[in-house]
C-alpha positions in Angstrom: 0.2 0.1 0.2 1.3 3.8 -1.0 2.1 6.4 1.6 2.5 9.6 1.0 6.5 9.8 2.4 7.2 5.9 2.1 8.7 4.0 -0.3 6.3 2.5 -3.2 4.7 5.0 -6.4 1.5 5.8 -6.2 -0.8 5.8 -9.7 -2.2 9.9 -9.1 1.2 11.4 -8.6 1.8 13.4 -11.8 -1.1 13.6 -12.9 -3.0 17.0 -12.9 -6.4 17.2 -11.5 -9.5 17.4 -14.4 -11.3 20.8 -15.6 -14.5 21.0 -16.0 -15.7 21.9 -19.9 -18.3 24.2 -19.9 -20.6 23.3 -23.0 -20.2 26.2 -25.6 -23.3 28.6 -24.6 -23.6 29.9 -28.1 -25.4 28.1 -29.5 -27.9 27.2 -27.3 -28.1 31.2 -27.2 -27.6 32.1 -30.9 -31.2 29.0 -30.8 -32.6 31.2 -28.9 -32.6 34.2 -30.8 -33.7 33.1 -34.3 -36.6 31.0 -32.9 -37.3 33.9 -31.2 -36.8 35.5 -35.6 -38.7 33.2 -36.6 -41.7 33.6 -34.1 -41.2 37.6 -34.7 -41.0 37.3 -38.5 -45.1 34.5 -38.3 -47.0 37.3 -36.4 -45.8 40.4 -39.3 -46.7 37.7 -41.9 -49.9 36.8 -40.5 -50.6 40.6 -39.2 -50.4 41.4 -42.4 -52.3 38.9 -44.1 -54.6 40.5 -42.5 -55.3 38.1 -39.4 -55.0 41.1 -36.9 -54.4 39.8 -33.6 -55.4 36.0 -34.3 -52.0 36.4 -36.0 -49.8 35.3 -32.3 -51.0 31.5 -33.2 -49.2 31.7 -36.0 -46.5 31.9 -34.9 -46.4 29.7 -32.2 -49.0 27.1 -34.5 -45.9 27.3 -37.0 -43.2 27.1 -34.1 -45.3 23.9 -32.1 -45.3 21.5 -36.0 -41.7 23.1 -36.4 -40.5 20.7 -33.4 -43.1 18.0 -33.1 -41.6 17.7 -37.2 -38.8 17.9 -36.1 -39.3 14.6 -33.3 -40.8 12.7 -35.6 -38.0 12.9 -38.4 -35.6 12.2 -35.4 -36.9 9.3 -34.7 -37.6 7.7 -37.9 -34.2 8.0 -38.1 -33.2 6.7 -35.0 -35.0 3.2 -36.3 -35.0 3.3 -39.2 
């Protein structure tokens, strides 16, 4: 058994402590900003088409249907 100051070697003597790698923050921020811009564009398009204040569900419907179609596409690719 190794004891500091005694005979023998330690397996952990020259290893550096592991530093935690934090994930990138840039990708989620860009994703959220792009989703917000897409929602605003759908809202403006709905106003331009004459939906009035009923245009905000159009952007929500586009985002929700996009999430559902993306998850369906990913599930079908995993199953294949």
